[in-house]
N, CA, C and O of each residue as an XYZ file, in Angstrom:
628
protein
N      77.866     41.551     83.008
C      78.658     42.508     83.961
C      77.499     41.721     85.485
O      76.272     41.638     85.557
N      79.009     41.114     86.855
C      77.632     41.406     87.884
C      77.499     42.662     88.193
O      78.055     43.638     87.689
N      76.416     42.579     89.403
C      76.031     44.058     89.701
C      77.544     44.481     90.574
O      78.107     45.494     90.157
N      78.017     43.945     91.427
C      79.337     44.301     92.167
C      80.124     45.120     91.072
O      80.050     46.348     91.030
N      80.790     44.467     90.293
C      81.462     45.482     88.758
C      80.990     46.658     88.568
O      81.647     47.682     88.374
N      79.362     46.502     88.638
C      78.779     47.936     87.578
C      78.845     48.792     88.584
O      79.198     49.911     88.210
N      78.562     48.660     90.147
C      78.730     49.719     91.127
C      80.516     49.920     91.202
O      81.052     50.989     90.912
N      81.046     49.072     91.505
C      82.624     49.493     91.517
C      83.019     50.467     90.396
O      83.573     51.529     90.685
N      82.660     50.022     88.706
C      82.705     50.941     87.694
C      82.170     52.417     88.000
O      82.899     53.393     88.175
N      81.473     52.415     88.018
C      80.507     53.864     88.471
C      81.104     54.687     89.186
O      81.344     55.869     88.936
N      81.534     53.674     90.712
C      82.381     54.436     91.564
C      83.715     54.862     90.924
O      83.979     56.020     91.247
N      84.614     54.323     90.147
C      85.310     54.930     89.878
C      85.496     56.050     88.425
O      86.409     56.863     88.282
N      84.619     55.857     87.686
C      84.268     57.358     86.969
C      83.939     57.981     87.582
O      84.950     58.627     87.855
N      82.915     58.504     88.299
C      82.562     59.226     89.617
C      84.055     59.954     89.763
O      84.500     60.869     89.070
N      84.707     59.247     90.909
C      86.177     59.950     91.273
C      86.861     60.285     89.851
O      87.294     61.435     89.913
N      87.084     59.781     88.761
C      87.910     60.451     88.119
C      87.412     61.403     87.657
O      88.168     62.324     87.348
N      86.085     61.541     87.449
C      85.627     62.600     86.469
C      85.739     63.823     88.066
O      86.377     64.870     87.958
N      85.281     63.580     88.934
C      85.542     64.836     90.643
C      87.170     65.022     89.914
O      86.967     65.879     89.055
N      88.195     64.758     89.866
C      89.357     65.474     89.592
C      89.175     65.745     88.653
O      89.157     66.976     88.679
N      88.952     65.328     87.420
C      89.406     65.954     86.428
C      88.230     67.299     86.111
O      87.964     67.818     85.027
N      87.868     67.502     87.004
C      86.803     68.580     87.211
C      87.854     70.365     87.236
O      88.683     70.445     88.143
N      87.759     71.319     86.488
C      88.290     72.277     86.981
C      88.004     72.763     88.156
O      86.845     72.764     88.572
N      89.286     73.366     89.033
C      88.510     74.020     90.486
C      88.064     75.483     89.949
O      88.220     76.068     88.877
N      87.508     75.773     91.042
C      86.520     77.194     91.282
C      87.756     78.214     90.938
O      88.784     78.032     91.590
N      87.748     79.401     89.851
C      88.693     80.102     89.724
C      87.673     81.431     90.208
O      86.456     81.525     90.049
N      88.468     82.257     90.750
C      88.335     83.948     90.770
C      88.679     84.389     90.254
O      88.067     85.444     90.086
N      89.892     84.245     89.438
C      90.772     85.242     88.361
C      89.650     86.097     87.471
O      89.515     86.029     86.249
N      88.784     87.025     88.513
C      88.134     88.073     87.418
C      88.747     89.297     87.705
O      88.186     90.144     87.011
N      89.492     89.727     88.286
C      90.167     91.039     88.703
C      88.789     91.806     89.407
O      88.987     93.007     89.594
N      87.795     91.446     89.715
C      87.032     92.112     90.877
C      87.401     92.330     92.511
O      87.852     91.425     93.214
N      87.171     93.477     92.906
C      87.355     94.275     94.197
C      86.457     93.622     94.758
O      85.323     93.746     94.295
N      86.598     93.017     95.541
C      84.991     92.570     96.701
C      85.267     93.358     97.870
O      86.289     92.873     98.355
N      84.912     94.247     98.512
C      85.494     94.925     99.690
C      85.375     94.131    101.312
O      84.342     93.622    101.749
N      86.343     94.171    101.836
C      86.244     92.913    102.835
C      86.617     91.484    102.264
O      86.508     90.573    103.084
N      86.915     91.242    101.369
C      86.932     90.014    101.235
C      88.292     89.757     99.973
O      89.418     89.413    100.333
N      88.021     89.935     98.878
C      89.182     89.987     97.941
C      89.862     90.445     96.833
O      88.999     91.005     96.157
N      90.649     90.504     96.411
C      90.637     91.205     94.948
C      91.116     90.452     93.868
O      92.297     90.123     93.974
N      90.425     90.025     92.687
C      90.666     88.706     92.454
C      90.318     87.400     91.956
O      89.289     86.951     91.450
N      91.707     86.795     92.297
C      91.883     85.310     93.243
C      92.199     85.385     94.591
O      91.690     84.556     95.346
N      93.159     86.470     95.146
C      93.540     86.787     96.195
C      92.694     87.264     97.567
O      92.863     88.390     98.034
N      92.023     86.564     97.999
C      91.403     86.394     99.157
C      91.731     86.851    100.764
O      92.550     86.060    101.234
N      91.340     87.872    101.716
C      92.133     88.005    103.211
C      91.590     86.663    103.566
O      90.595     86.145    103.058
N      92.536     86.035    104.719
C      92.625     85.522    105.422
C      93.167     83.998    104.584
O      93.128     82.945    105.221
N      93.632     84.009    103.211
C      94.354     83.272    102.472
C      95.781     82.968    103.372
O      96.442     83.817    103.969
N      96.063     81.444    103.282
C      97.529     81.276    103.901
C      98.289     81.863    102.911
O      98.022     81.951    101.712
N      99.484     82.347    103.650
C     100.593     83.209    102.906
C     101.340     81.662    101.873
O     101.896     81.692    100.776
N     101.117     80.749    102.564
C     101.587     79.213    101.438
C     101.110     78.975    100.684
O     101.469     77.923    100.155
N      99.842     79.808     99.981
C      98.702     79.486     99.243
C      98.773     80.913     98.098
O      98.371     80.787     96.941
N      99.314     82.178     98.600
C      99.101     83.249     98.208
C     100.996     83.008     97.169
O     101.136     83.443     96.026
N     101.532     82.663     97.527
C     102.701     82.179     96.842
C     102.908     81.250     95.716
O     103.447     81.404     94.620
N     102.248     80.094     96.366
C     101.733     79.108     95.240
C     101.312     79.703     93.852
O     101.875     79.586     92.764
N      99.920     80.520     94.264
C      99.178     81.030     93.080
C      99.743     82.300     92.417
O      99.431     82.469     91.238
N     100.658     83.366     93.106
C     101.218     84.571     92.520
C     102.846     84.476     91.812
O     103.455     85.062     90.917
N     103.115     83.401     92.767
C     104.597     82.747     92.177
C     105.516     83.990     93.656
O     105.223     84.601     94.684
N     106.856     83.667     92.633
C     107.857     84.940     93.587
C     107.451     86.624     93.511
O     107.279     87.242     92.461
N     107.381     87.004     94.437
C     107.020     88.758     94.142
C     108.104     89.713     93.518
O     109.287     89.926     93.783
N     107.340     90.138     92.706
C     108.955     91.338     92.663
C     109.719     92.155     93.376
O     110.752     92.705     92.994
N     108.993     92.267     94.849
C     109.952     92.345     96.056
C     109.225     92.003     97.031
O     108.076     91.612     96.829
N     109.795     92.090     98.381
C     108.903     92.038     99.530
C     109.621     92.916    100.028
O     110.516     93.506     99.423
N     109.114     93.193    101.854
C     109.516     93.854    102.278
C     108.696     93.780    103.875
O     107.492     93.991    104.020
N     109.516     93.484    104.825
C     109.570     93.489    106.137
C     108.552     94.681    106.360
O     108.600     95.733    105.722
N     107.345     94.295    107.642
C     106.657     95.944    108.089
C     107.408     95.733    109.303
O     107.732     94.754    109.976
N     107.610     97.239    109.364
C     108.624     97.290    111.016
C     107.420     97.309    112.208
O     106.465     98.058    112.414
N     107.877     96.271    112.794
C     107.604     96.063    114.091
C     106.123     94.963    114.378
O     105.326     94.694    115.276
N     106.396     94.630    113.090
C     105.736     92.868    113.091
C     106.644     91.796    112.657
O     107.870     91.699    112.697
N     105.780     91.073    112.262
C     106.244     89.881    111.833
C     105.629     89.572    110.439
O     105.679     88.472    109.888
N     105.069     90.643    109.967
C     104.554     90.447    108.795
C     105.297     91.230    107.900
O     106.034     92.150    108.258
N     105.068     90.787    106.443
C     105.916     91.581    105.343
C     104.835     91.645    104.498
O     103.815     90.986    104.701
N     105.071     92.845    102.990
C     104.503     92.836    102.806
C     105.423     92.450    100.891
O     106.598     92.537    100.536
N     103.721     91.904     99.891
C     104.618     91.221     99.040
C     103.808     92.157     98.018
O     102.598     92.374     98.074
N     104.744     92.688     97.040
C     104.496     93.266     95.599
C     104.542     92.198     94.679
O     105.411     91.327     94.701
N     103.112     92.291     93.436
C     103.055     91.323     92.972
C     102.993     92.523     91.796
O     103.439     93.642     92.049
N     102.270     92.125     90.193
C     102.034     92.783     88.989
C     100.623     93.536     89.931
O      99.815     92.835     90.541
N     100.557     94.930     89.890
C      99.280     95.416     90.480
C      98.587     95.381     91.689
O      97.619     96.091     91.960
N      99.234     94.322     92.600
C      99.223     94.889     94.011
C     100.389     94.215     94.799
O     101.324     93.432     94.631
N      99.494     95.345     96.222
C     100.696     94.409     97.415
C     100.127     94.273     98.281
O      99.388     95.170     98.686
N     100.238     93.164     98.871
C      99.920     92.496     99.498
C     100.646     91.770    100.847
O     101.592     90.985    100.781
N      99.881     92.287    102.263
C     100.462     92.335    103.460
C      99.679     90.286    103.849
O      98.735     89.538    103.591
N     100.813     90.364    104.504
C     100.378     88.653    105.047
C     101.898     88.091    106.362
O     103.117     87.940    106.280
N     101.442     88.035    106.824
C     102.264     87.248    108.072
C     102.059     85.546    107.976
O     103.030     84.943    107.521
N     100.943     84.782    108.347
C     100.826     83.326    108.090
C      99.673     83.388    106.813
O      99.615     82.617    105.855
N      98.667     84.696    107.150
C      97.448     84.478    106.256
C      97.559     86.318    106.049
O      97.948     87.218    106.793
N      97.026     86.283    104.717
C      97.031     87.753    103.776
C      95.817     88.614    104.809
O      94.711     88.085    104.922
N      96.073     89.831    105.473
C      95.296     90.355    105.968
C      95.133     92.005    105.318
O      94.681     92.985    105.911
N      95.579     91.938    104.135
C      95.000     93.506    103.781
C      96.379     93.546    102.146
O      97.589     93.470    101.933
N      94.932     93.733    101.343
C      95.610     93.908     99.725
C      95.114     95.419     99.225
O      93.972     95.866     99.330
N      96.235     96.064     98.673
C      96.062     97.504     97.745
C      96.185     96.833     96.623
O      96.844     95.831     96.345
N      95.336     97.628     95.889
C      95.356     97.782     94.335
C      95.690     98.917     93.442
O      95.146     99.983     93.153
N      96.769     98.311     93.112
C      98.119    100.199     92.155
C      97.374     99.575     90.571
O      98.123     99.701     89.602
N      96.331     99.093     90.359
C      96.450     99.125     88.773
C      94.930     98.998     88.348
O      94.355     97.958     88.668
N      94.326     99.842     87.745
C      93.292     99.840     86.575
C      92.538     98.989     86.265
O      91.358     99.295     86.096
N      92.984     97.607     86.085
C      92.147     96.344     85.426
C      91.763     95.800     86.988
O      91.468     94.647     86.671
N      91.579     95.840     88.355
C      90.978     95.586     89.199
C      89.889     96.686     89.232
O      90.155     97.882     89.118
N      88.459     96.115     89.420
C      87.510     96.975     89.524
C      86.532     96.421     90.857
O      86.381     95.305     91.355
N      86.057     97.542     91.110
C      84.883     96.969     91.924
C      83.528     96.727     91.114
O      83.461     96.901     89.897
N      82.432     96.300     91.919
C      81.413     95.813     90.864
C      80.800     97.098     90.076
O      80.453     97.115     88.895
N      80.750     98.153     90.996
C      80.425     99.093     89.829
C      81.497    100.089     88.933
O      81.482    101.205     88.413
N      82.260     99.151     89.072
C      83.254    100.107     88.056
C      84.526    100.707     88.797
O      85.493    100.922     88.066
N      84.651    100.993     90.079
C      85.373    101.858     90.642
C      86.868    101.099     90.417
O      87.112     99.951     90.788
N      87.578    101.778     89.898
C      89.262    101.549     89.760
C      90.161    102.578     90.095
O      89.814    103.686     90.504
N      91.811    102.046     89.844
C      92.370    103.230     89.839
C      92.354    104.379     88.354
O      92.324    104.128     87.149
N      92.381    105.355     88.926
C      91.817    106.337     88.091
C      90.580    106.884     87.567
O      90.344    107.600     86.594
N      89.855    106.365     88.458
C      88.179    106.766     88.651
C      88.499    108.447     88.901
O      89.565    108.996     89.180
N      87.444    108.893     88.733
C      87.462    110.334     89.412
C      86.678    110.163     90.457
O      85.764    109.372     90.689
N      87.403    111.434     91.346
C      86.932    111.160     93.252
C      85.632    111.249     93.528
O      85.332    110.459     94.424
N      84.215    112.243     92.908
C      83.445    112.042     92.599
C      82.449    111.000     92.385
O      81.484    110.744     93.104
N      82.812    110.429     91.294
C      82.580    109.129     90.834
C      82.719    107.907     92.134
O      81.718    107.357     92.594
N      83.373    107.767     92.358
C      83.930    106.853     93.395
C      83.461    106.875     94.529
O      83.096    105.810     95.026
N      83.312    108.354     95.410
C      82.399    108.853     96.495
C      80.830    108.433     96.112
O      80.129    107.618     96.711
N      80.590    108.981     95.302
C      79.088    108.649     94.801
C      78.539    106.680     95.006
O      77.567    106.116     95.507
N      79.736    106.248     94.337
C      79.655    104.868     94.161
C      79.748    104.207     95.972
O      79.502    103.032     96.242
N      80.016    104.911     96.671
C      80.544    104.036     98.034
C      79.516    104.952     99.348
O      79.463    105.016    100.577
N      79.027    105.366     98.506
C      78.092    106.882     99.716
C      79.140    107.457    100.898
O      80.309    107.751    100.647
N      78.561    107.564    102.157
C      79.124    108.140    103.027
C      80.312    107.547    103.720
O      80.072    106.558    104.413
N      81.747    108.038    103.651
C      82.591    107.195    104.401
C      82.598    107.007    106.104
O      82.195    107.898    106.852
N      82.990    106.033    106.458
C      83.175    106.451    108.003
C      84.326    107.553    108.557
O      84.223    108.107    109.651
N      85.501    107.789    107.565
C      86.213    109.000    107.665
C      86.830    109.510    106.739
O      86.743    109.021    105.613
N      87.634    110.662    107.000
C      88.091    111.231    105.628
C      89.304    111.867    106.616
O      89.217    112.489    107.674
N      90.489    111.440    105.808
C      92.257    111.595    106.157
C      92.503    112.470    105.078
O      92.133    112.045    103.984
N      93.038    113.593    105.103
C      93.244    114.356    104.187
C      95.432    114.482    104.887
O      95.919    114.407    106.015
N      96.148    114.716    103.307
C      96.998    114.579    103.874
C      97.888    115.640    102.944
O      97.263    116.676    102.718
N      99.263    115.589    102.341
C      99.915    116.783    101.638
C      99.156    116.508    100.620
O      98.397    117.422    100.299
N      99.093    115.298     99.839
C      99.302    115.246     98.725
C      98.376    114.044     98.343
O      98.530    113.359     97.332
N      97.170    113.837     99.493
C      96.235    112.831     99.045
C      95.303    113.183    100.047
O      95.373    114.093    100.874
N      94.392    112.313     99.857
C      92.579    112.531    100.863
C      92.419    110.682    101.140
O      92.796    109.919    100.251
N      92.077    110.370    101.899
C      91.893    109.214    102.282
C      90.469    109.231    102.379
O      89.980    110.145    103.044
N      89.406    108.067    101.631
C      88.182    107.852    102.037
C      87.859    106.489    102.424
O      87.820    105.721    101.463
N      87.604    105.944    103.617
C      87.801    105.358    104.055
C      86.160    104.857    104.647
O      85.386    105.712    105.078
N      85.693    103.045    104.581
C      84.336    102.646    104.282
C      84.621    101.490    105.092
O      83.854    100.533    105.192
N      85.829    101.601    105.718
C      85.372     99.959    106.677
C      86.139     98.967    106.108
O      87.314     98.792    106.431
N      85.532     98.272    105.242
C      86.321     97.371    104.854
C      87.035     97.431    103.105
O      87.600     96.647    102.344
N      86.587     98.868    103.097
C      87.368     99.047    101.596
C      87.412    100.685    101.429
O      86.334    101.254    101.256
N      88.697    101.508    101.478
C      89.260    102.420    101.122
C      89.771    102.698    100.171
O      90.109    101.730     99.489
N      90.224    104.600     99.403
C      90.809    104.415     98.617
C      91.624    105.946     98.775
O      91.297    106.656     99.726
N      92.505    106.343     97.981
C      93.312    107.275     98.237
C      92.879    108.013     96.905
O      92.626    107.452     95.838
N      92.839    109.402     97.167
C      93.033    110.395     95.961
C      93.886    111.227     95.631
O      94.015    112.155     96.429
N      94.711    111.248     94.482
C      95.659    112.315     94.193
C      95.127    113.779     94.397
O      94.211    114.111     93.644
N      95.681    114.919     95.531
C      94.922    115.480     95.669
C      95.037    117.063     94.159
O      94.230    117.981     94.012
N      96.219    116.806     93.401
C      95.967    117.338     92.488
C      95.304    117.173     90.888
O      94.953    117.986     90.033
N      95.328    115.996     90.953
C      94.084    115.010     89.701
C      92.893    114.930     90.295
O      91.957    115.002     89.499
N      92.554    114.786     91.606
C      91.321    113.884     91.797
C      90.829    112.925     91.455
O      89.619    112.718     91.543
N      91.985    111.821     90.808
C      91.279    110.437     90.935
C      92.220    109.698     92.022
O      93.180    109.850     92.778
N      91.149    108.695     91.504
C      91.853    107.235     92.717
C      92.908    106.727     92.428
O      92.939    105.977     91.452
N      94.274    107.019     93.305
C      95.400    106.478     92.820
C      95.137    104.768     93.455
O      95.180    103.833     92.655
N      94.932    104.577     94.602
C      95.088    103.022     94.938
C      93.740    102.451     96.181
O      93.780    102.819     97.354
N      92.826    101.691     95.731
C      92.136    101.011     96.657
C      92.942     99.744     97.652
O      93.591     98.716     97.457
N      92.352    100.687     99.001
C      92.414     98.696    100.366
C      91.471     98.478    100.641
O      90.420     99.003    101.008
N      92.156     97.065    100.318
C      90.749     95.968    101.086
C      91.060     95.082    102.390
O      91.902     94.184    102.393
N      90.491     95.346    103.193
C      90.877     94.590    104.471
C      89.674     94.467    104.999
O      88.709     94.987    104.439
N      89.521     93.634    106.366
C      88.648     93.152    107.115
C      88.094     94.018    107.788
O      86.917     93.822    108.091
N      88.675     95.082    108.175
C      88.713     96.330    109.223
C      89.825     97.116    109.109
O      90.853     96.823    109.719
N      89.706     98.598    108.026
C      90.925     99.252    107.583
C      90.875    100.228    108.899
O      89.804    100.352    109.494
N      92.025    100.906    109.337
C      92.700    101.498    109.943
C      92.592    102.797    109.797
O      92.827    103.425    110.829
N      92.338    103.372    108.941
C      92.844    104.750    108.136
C      91.715    105.741    109.905
O      92.350    106.474    110.663
N      90.600    105.556    110.071
C      89.912    106.032    110.540
C      90.395    106.339    112.629
O      89.934    107.083    113.495
N      91.537    105.262    112.602
C      92.351    105.571    113.922
C      93.289    106.484    113.950
O      94.046    106.686    114.900
N      93.271    107.169    112.729
C      94.639    108.294    112.902
C      95.757    107.917    112.255
O      96.766    108.619    112.305
């Protein structure tokens, strides 16, 4: 076999092998503040979100904006052209320290430290840390949901 044929064969095998390798997956159900929840990432194009998650259970336009919320199994995602916040309502999604829906308030607060602000409402209290926040049910004292954004807005009022 000539040198040219060997080089062509090696190049073809390299290209074929590269195409056959599995893509990197983030489907680990991890909540990463300011970055992602599982395989849904902040800044992800809307088309990629819909290709990844499929048809949402429900979608609702966000009043006064061009954005829409998309409800999937355990997640609510807001996007216009790109994902800009993700709300977690399912205990299978957890932070690296194990904080998830249902975690006791005291444990969640200990894991995250001092919040940027605390907003008390009738039924819930929101603990905001800038790139992540969590709502605590005032009756049970447990985390109801966690929100991931590049910069949360609970401290603005």
